[in-house]
C-alpha positions, 0 to 999 in steps of 0.5 A: 341129244339122245343116242337114237337122235344122233344115229338118225341124223347120221343115217340121214347124212349117209343117205344124202352122201350115198345119193350124191356119190351115186349121181356122180358115179352115174354121170362119170359112167355116162361120160365114159360110154359117150367117149367110147362110142365116139372113139369107136364110131358107134351110133345110137341105132347100133347100141339101142338094143343093148340099153336098159329100157328107159322112160316110156314115151308120152302118149299122144292125145 
């Protein structure tokens, strides 16, 4: 196996690890947000204006 092939394999492994870690951290952050909202009694309507825009809703036919 050439050096380039080894490096490409390492890059693919690192990209997969980055994706896994990012997904895990995102899930942990969401758990923390939910915990804090429950602790302080915040509702979705109280915090929705402070959230980043999410997916667009489906258009009706």
